C-alpha positions as protocol buffer text, in pm:
chain_id: "A"
residue {
  index: 1
  type: MET
  ca { x: -8234 y: -1744 z: -22194 }
}
residue {
  index: 2
  type: SER
  ca { x: -8567 y: -1678 z: -22292 }
}
residue {
  index: 3
  type: ASP
  ca { x: -8646 y: -1340 z: -22051 }
}
residue {
  index: 4
  type: TYR
  ca { x: -8401 y: -1152 z: -22301 }
}
residue {
  index: 5
  type: PRO
  ca { x: -8429 y: -1167 z: -22676 }
}
residue {
  index: 6
  type: GLU
  ca { x: -8092 y: -1321 z: -22858 }
}
residue {
  index: 7
  type: LYS
  ca { x: -7716 y: -1189 z: -22858 }
}
residue {
  index: 8
  type: THR
  ca { x: -7636 y: -942 z: -23099 }
}
residue {
  index: 9
  type: CYS
  ca { x: -7292 y: -1032 z: -23086 }
}
residue {
  index: 10
  type: SER
  ca { x: -7026 y: -1291 z: -22879 }
}
residue {
  index: 11
  type: ILE
  ca { x: -6978 y: -1170 z: -22510 }
}
residue {
  index: 12
  type: ASP
  ca { x: -6578 y: -1138 z: -22570 }
}
residue {
  index: 13
  type: ARG
  ca { x: -6707 y: -832 z: -22763 }
}
residue {
  index: 14
  type: LEU
  ca { x: -6845 y: -660 z: -22422 }
}
residue {
  index: 15
  type: VAL
  ca { x: -6571 y: -512 z: -22323 }
}
residue {
  index: 16
  type: ARG
  ca { x: -6302 y: -376 z: -22584 }
}
residue {
  index: 17
  type: HIS
  ca { x: -6163 y: -75 z: -22498 }
}
residue {
  index: 18
  type: ALA
  ca { x: -5809 y: -107 z: -22397 }
}
residue {
  index: 19
  type: MET
  ca { x: -5920 y: 198 z: -22132 }
}
residue {
  index: 20
  type: LEU
  ca { x: -6220 y: -37 z: -21991 }
}
residue {
  index: 21
  type: VAL
  ca { x: -6091 y: -354 z: -21983 }
}
residue {
  index: 22
  type: ARG
  ca { x: -5791 y: -174 z: -21735 }
}
residue {
  index: 23
  type: SER
  ca { x: -6057 y: -40 z: -21537 }
}
residue {
  index: 24
  type: ALA
  ca { x: -6234 y: -378 z: -21489 }
}
residue {
  index: 25
  type: LEU
  ca { x: -5906 y: -563 z: -21392 }
}
residue {
  index: 26
  type: LYS
  ca { x: -5920 y: -264 z: -21117 }
}
residue {
  index: 27
  type: GLY
  ca { x: -6255 y: -321 z: -21011 }
}
residue {
  index: 28
  type: GLU
  ca { x: -6352 y: 43 z: -21168 }
}
residue {
  index: 29
  type: LYS
  ca { x: -6592 y: -70 z: -21379 }
}
residue {
  index: 30
  type: THR
  ca { x: -6847 y: -305 z: -21358 }
}
residue {
  index: 31
  type: GLU
  ca { x: -7119 y: -217 z: -21623 }
}
residue {
  index: 32
  type: GLN
  ca { x: -7104 y: -178 z: -21982 }
}
residue {
  index: 33
  type: ARG
  ca { x: -7463 y: -70 z: -22235 }
}
residue {
  index: 34
  type: ARG
  ca { x: -7432 y: -161 z: -22587 }
}
residue {
  index: 35
  type: ASN
  ca { x: -7772 y: -158 z: -22813 }
}
residue {
  index: 36
  type: GLY
  ca { x: -7755 y: -484 z: -22829 }
}
residue {
  index: 37
  type: VAL
  ca { x: -7764 y: -804 z: -22580 }
}
residue {
  index: 38
  type: TYR
  ca { x: -7359 y: -937 z: -22520 }
}
residue {
  index: 39
  type: GLY
  ca { x: -7429 y: -1170 z: -22221 }
}
residue {
  index: 40
  type: TYR
  ca { x: -7665 y: -1320 z: -22006 }
}
residue {
  index: 41
  type: PRO
  ca { x: -7691 y: -1320 z: -21608 }
}
residue {
  index: 42
  type: GLY
  ca { x: -7419 y: -1593 z: -21489 }
}
residue {
  index: 43
  type: GLU
  ca { x: -7199 y: -1637 z: -21822 }
}
residue {
  index: 44
  type: LEU
  ca { x: -6861 y: -1623 z: -21796 }
}
residue {
  index: 45
  type: PHE
  ca { x: -6633 y: -1393 z: -21985 }
}
residue {
  index: 46
  type: GLU
  ca { x: -6225 y: -1304 z: -21992 }
}
residue {
  index: 47
  type: LEU
  ca { x: -6034 y: -1002 z: -21979 }
}
residue {
  index: 48
  type: ASP
  ca { x: -5720 y: -1053 z: -21960 }
}
residue {
  index: 49
  type: GLY
  ca { x: -5688 y: -1386 z: -21789 }
}
residue {
  index: 50
  type: GLU
  ca { x: -5941 y: -1279 z: -21564 }
}
residue {
  index: 51
  type: SER
  ca { x: -6282 y: -1438 z: -21510 }
}
residue {
  index: 52
  type: PHE
  ca { x: -6596 y: -1220 z: -21484 }
}
residue {
  index: 53
  type: GLU
  ca { x: -6953 y: -1309 z: -21449 }
}
residue {
  index: 54
  type: ILE
  ca { x: -7226 y: -1108 z: -21607 }
}
residue {
  index: 55
  type: THR
  ca { x: -7442 y: -1062 z: -21296 }
}
residue {
  index: 56
  type: SER
  ca { x: -7767 y: -872 z: -21405 }
}
residue {
  index: 57
  type: LEU
  ca { x: -7863 y: -725 z: -21743 }
}
residue {
  index: 58
  type: THR
  ca { x: -8108 y: -458 z: -21828 }
}
residue {
  index: 59
  type: HIS
  ca { x: -8269 y: -307 z: -22080 }
}
residue {
  index: 60
  type: ASP
  ca { x: -8204 y: 130 z: -21989 }
}
residue {
  index: 61
  type: ARG
  ca { x: -8289 y: 431 z: -22135 }
}
residue {
  index: 62
  type: LEU
  ca { x: -7946 y: 643 z: -22263 }
}
residue {
  index: 63
  type: GLY
  ca { x: -8097 y: 978 z: -22023 }
}
residue {
  index: 64
  type: ASP
  ca { x: -8143 y: 721 z: -21645 }
}
residue {
  index: 65
  type: MET
  ca { x: -7765 y: 776 z: -21691 }
}
residue {
  index: 66
  type: GLY
  ca { x: -7639 y: 991 z: -21460 }
}
residue {
  index: 67
  type: GLU
  ca { x: -7283 y: 1059 z: -21306 }
}
residue {
  index: 68
  type: VAL
  ca { x: -7303 y: 653 z: -21055 }
}
residue {
  index: 69
  type: GLU
  ca { x: -7321 y: 558 z: -21368 }
}
residue {
  index: 70
  type: ALA
  ca { x: -7125 y: 682 z: -21576 }
}
residue {
  index: 71
  type: ARG
  ca { x: -6825 y: 594 z: -21295 }
}
residue {
  index: 72
  type: LYS
  ca { x: -6948 y: 258 z: -21328 }
}
residue {
  index: 73
  type: GLU
  ca { x: -6914 y: 247 z: -21649 }
}
residue {
  index: 74
  type: GLY
  ca { x: -6507 y: 306 z: -21571 }
}
residue {
  index: 75
  type: PHE
  ca { x: -6542 y: 719 z: -21628 }
}
residue {
  index: 76
  type: GLU
  ca { x: -6451 y: 990 z: -21419 }
}
residue {
  index: 77
  type: ASP
  ca { x: -6796 y: 1173 z: -21480 }
}
residue {
  index: 78
  type: LEU
  ca { x: -7077 y: 1136 z: -21753 }
}
residue {
  index: 79
  type: ASP
  ca { x: -6945 y: 1405 z: -21927 }
}
residue {
  index: 80
  type: ALA
  ca { x: -6604 y: 1208 z: -22015 }
}
residue {
  index: 81
  type: TYR
  ca { x: -6870 y: 913 z: -22083 }
}
residue {
  index: 82
  type: LYS
  ca { x: -7047 y: 1085 z: -22357 }
}
residue {
  index: 83
  type: SER
  ca { x: -6704 y: 1244 z: -22512 }
}
residue {
  index: 84
  type: LEU
  ca { x: -6518 y: 857 z: -22539 }
}
residue {
  index: 85
  type: ILE
  ca { x: -6881 y: 753 z: -22695 }
}
residue {
  index: 86
  type: ALA
  ca { x: -6910 y: 1030 z: -22989 }
}
residue {
  index: 87
  type: ARG
  ca { x: -6553 y: 989 z: -23088 }
}
residue {
  index: 88
  type: MET
  ca { x: -6639 y: 588 z: -23107 }
}
residue {
  index: 89
  type: HIS
  ca { x: -6895 y: 655 z: -23304 }
}
residue {
  index: 90
  type: LYS
  ca { x: -6879 y: 970 z: -23544 }
}
residue {
  index: 91
  type: GLY
  ca { x: -7217 y: 1134 z: -23606 }
}
residue {
  index: 92
  type: MET
  ca { x: -7371 y: 970 z: -23312 }
}
residue {
  index: 93
  type: GLU
  ca { x: -7630 y: 1217 z: -23085 }
}
residue {
  index: 94
  type: TRP
  ca { x: -7720 y: 1127 z: -22743 }
}
residue {
  index: 95
  type: ASP
  ca { x: -8094 y: 1036 z: -22717 }
}
residue {
  index: 96
  type: PRO
  ca { x: -8230 y: 1036 z: -22367 }
}
residue {
  index: 97
  type: GLU
  ca { x: -8471 y: 838 z: -22492 }
}
residue {
  index: 98
  type: HIS
  ca { x: -8245 y: 538 z: -22641 }
}
residue {
  index: 99
  type: LEU
  ca { x: -8252 y: 250 z: -22517 }
}
residue {
  index: 100
  type: VAL
  ca { x: -7961 y: -11 z: -22461 }
}
residue {
  index: 101
  type: TRP
  ca { x: -7877 y: -330 z: -22262 }
}
residue {
  index: 102
  type: VAL
  ca { x: -7673 y: -215 z: -21914 }
}
residue {
  index: 103
  type: HIS
  ca { x: -7469 y: -543 z: -21896 }
}
residue {
  index: 104
  type: ARG
  ca { x: -7368 y: -538 z: -21503 }
}
residue {
  index: 105
  type: PHE
  ca { x: -7064 y: -787 z: -21381 }
}
residue {
  index: 106
  type: GLN
  ca { x: -6806 y: -856 z: -21124 }
}
residue {
  index: 107
  type: LEU
  ca { x: -6472 y: -1045 z: -21110 }
}
residue {
  index: 108
  type: VAL
  ca { x: -6501 y: -1392 z: -21016 }
}
residue {
  index: 109
  type: SER
  ca { x: -6265 y: -1459 z: -20735 }
}
residue {
  index: 110
  type: ALA
  ca { x: -6062 y: -1697 z: -20774 }
}
């Protein structure tokens, strides 16, 4: 994947929080933001026995995220997303200029 940097973590760690796994399985979650690259477009991963495919990978600012993107992350709104991120990453300040890798994915039809 010469267009992207090396992975910083394995793809099986992309979506781990139980609530977010459930959201992905229901088709409500189609994006995951991470500080590093966990998977490349075309790569497959599994959640509870269901296969998902990474459809795109972009490097975006947190400040580019709005209500629509928060729902694609599996949250009701941006405030709910920020709240969970703050609980998971103690001491993290929301920096709108901070760059994250946005992994977009879809359920692979059986």
